[in-house]
C-alpha positions in Angstrom: 134.8 128.2 96.7 131.3 128.1 98.1 132.6 129.4 101.5 134.3 132.3 99.7 131.1 133.3 97.9 129.2 133.2 101.1 131.7 135.5 102.8 131.5 137.9 99.9 127.7 138.0 100.0 127.8 138.5 103.7 130.2 141.4 103.4 128.1 143.1 100.8 124.9 142.8 102.8 126.7 144.1 105.9 127.9 147.1 103.9 124.4 147.9 102.6 123.0 147.6 106.1 125.5 150.1 107.6 125.0 152.5 104.7 121.2 152.4 105.2 121.5 153.0 109.0 123.8 156.0 108.4 121.3 157.4 105.9 118.5 157.1 108.4 120.5 159.0 111.0 121.2 161.9 108.7 119.2 165.0 109.7 116.7 166.3 107.2 117.8 169.8 107.8 121.1 171.3 108.7 121.2 172.5 112.3 122.8 175.9 112.8 123.1 176.6 109.1 122.1 180.2 108.2 120.1 180.9 105.1 120.3 184.0 103.0 119.5 187.4 104.5 116.0 188.8 104.2 114.1 191.9 105.4 111.4 191.6 108.1 108.9 194.2 109.4 108.3 194.0 113.2 105.2 195.5 114.7 105.1 198.2 117.4 103.8 195.8 120.0 103.8 192.1 121.1 100.9 189.8 121.5 99.9 186.9 123.6 100.7 183.5 122.0 101.3 179.9 123.0 104.4 178.0 122.0 105.7 175.4 124.5 103.9 177.6 127.1 102.0 180.9 127.1 104.3 183.8 126.1 104.5 187.1 124.3 105.3 187.0 120.6 106.6 189.5 118.1 104.3 190.3 115.2 106.2 190.1 111.9 105.7 190.1 108.2 107.9 190.4 105.1 105.8 192.8 103.0 103.6 195.8 103.9 100.5 194.2 102.3 101.0 190.9 104.2 99.0 189.8 107.3 100.9 189.9 110.6 101.9 186.5 112.0 103.5 185.4 115.3 107.2 184.9 115.7 107.7 182.7 118.7 111.4 183.1 119.5 113.8 185.9 120.4 115.7 187.8 117.7 119.4 187.7 118.5 121.1 191.0 119.1 117.8 192.9 118.5 117.1 195.7 121.1 113.4 196.0 120.7 111.4 199.0 122.0 107.6 198.9 122.1 105.9 201.8 120.3 108.2 201.6 117.2 107.8 199.7 114.0 111.0 198.3 112.6 112.3 197.1 109.3 115.3 194.8 110.0 117.6 192.6 108.0 118.0 189.1 109.5 119.4 185.7 108.6 117.3 182.6 109.4 118.9 179.8 111.3 117.4 176.4 112.1 117.6 175.6 115.8 117.0 171.8 115.7 116.3 169.0 113.3 112.5 169.5 113.0 111.5 170.7 109.6 107.8 171.0 110.6 107.8 173.1 113.7 107.9 176.8 112.9 109.2 177.5 116.4 112.6 175.9 115.5 113.4 178.8 113.2 115.6 181.5 114.7 116.2 185.1 113.4 119.6 186.6 113.9 119.8 190.4 113.4 122.1 191.7 110.7 121.1 195.3 110.9 118.2 197.7 111.7 117.2 199.3 108.5 114.6 201.7 110.0 112.9 202.4 113.3 109.7 204.6 113.0 107.6 205.7 116.0 104.2 204.3 115.8 102.0 205.0 118.8 100.0 202.2 120.2 96.3 203.0 119.7 94.3 201.8 122.8 91.0 200.2 121.8 87.9 201.5 123.6 87.3 197.9 124.6 90.3 198.1 126.9 88.6 198.5 130.3 86.7 196.6 133.0 83.0 196.1 132.3 80.2 194.9 134.6 77.3 192.8 133.2 73.8 194.4 133.5 71.6 192.5 131.1 71.8 189.0 129.8 69.6 187.9 126.9 67.2 190.8 127.6 66.9 190.0 131.3 68.3 192.4 134.0 70.9 190.6 136.1 70.2 190.6 139.8 73.8 191.3 140.8 73.0 191.3 144.6 72.0 187.6 144.5 75.2 186.4 142.7 78.2 185.0 144.6 80.4 187.7 142.9 80.1 190.6 140.5 80.0 189.5 136.9 82.9 191.6 135.7 84.8 191.3 132.4 88.3 192.8 132.2 89.3 193.2 128.6 93.0 193.6 127.8 93.2 194.5 124.1 97.1 194.8 124.2 97.4 191.2 125.1 94.1 190.2 123.3 92.8 188.5 126.4 89.8 188.7 128.8 89.5 187.7 132.4 85.9 187.5 133.6 83.5 186.2 136.1 80.2 184.5 135.4 78.9 185.7 138.7 80.0 182.4 140.2 83.2 181.0 138.6 86.0 182.9 136.7 87.8 182.2 133.5 90.5 183.6 131.2 90.7 183.2 127.5 92.1 184.9 124.3 90.2 187.4 122.3 90.1 188.3 118.7 88.6 191.7 117.8 88.5 194.4 115.1 87.7 198.0 116.1 86.9 199.0 112.5 84.4 196.2 111.8 83.2 195.6 115.3 84.2 192.0 115.2 84.5 190.3 118.7 85.1 186.7 119.4 86.4 184.9 122.4 88.3 181.6 122.1 86.5 178.4 123.1 86.8 176.1 124.9 88.6 177.6 127.9 89.3 176.4 131.5 87.0 177.6 134.2 86.8 177.2 137.9 84.4 174.5 139.1 82.9 176.0 142.3 79.3 175.0 142.9 76.9 177.8 142.0 74.2 177.6 144.6 70.9 179.5 144.5 70.5 182.2 141.9 73.0 181.6 139.0 73.4 182.9 135.4 76.5 180.8 134.6 75.1 178.4 132.1 73.2 181.1 130.3 76.2 183.4 130.4 78.6 180.8 128.8 76.1 179.9 126.1 75.6 183.6 125.3 79.3 184.6 125.2 80.1 181.7 122.9 77.6 183.1 120.4 79.0 186.6 120.5 80.6 187.8 117.2 80.4 191.6 117.3 80.3 194.5 119.7 79.1 198.1 119.9 80.1 200.8 122.4 77.7 203.6 123.2 79.0 206.0 125.8 79.9 203.9 128.8 77.9 200.9 127.7 79.2 197.8 125.8 76.9 195.6 123.9 78.1 192.1 122.8 76.0 190.9 120.0 75.3 188.0 117.6 74.7 189.9 114.3 72.2 192.6 115.3 70.9 190.7 118.4 72.2 192.1 121.7 73.1 189.1 123.9 75.0 190.9 126.7 74.9 194.5 127.9 77.8 195.7 130.1 78.6 199.0 131.7 82.1 200.5 132.3 83.3 200.1 135.9 85.0 203.2 137.4 
């Protein structure tokens, strides 16, 4: 009798163990399952973004009054043309088991509701600029290893620049209406030795403080509040 009871207990425990293991292996979200359809607004241009690697992202939102946010994937069956703003109906499908990573969500096009031409307005910042004055002091460009140029690409929201010695690239956030201007820190930079006359340390400290800009004619002023930290001139 004792042996029979032991066998019954063992069988029950084994059953509970297998049930628990099965429960642990069950995904928290259904892969490949589509959710109900919804309408999404897609902007007239893409922006630089970083998912698994640097890429270009759609800008999307669900309501006109919402802020734009990045969509990291492709939209199945969507033939996108830059310069047009779309309203599309999509269904949302989860691409993997992760419920925390927004990049695992996948839009699948159901229909294009509207496609309206919306020209891309090019910011006046979009240009190549040469540094003339740093913290009120004229830069002696002839003594530098290279020209301290800044190439601003407002379409991609990125800048590529030289400190007069080393070069760097980083993302940029700006607003033409308010004059807001902010580069992303920290960023990778070359590590070539800057022998002799150098403005690199002062340059990097200044550009990190910049939070606004003003353009007068062919001159660009990067400022902290009302204080001009860097004065550039457009390069032909």
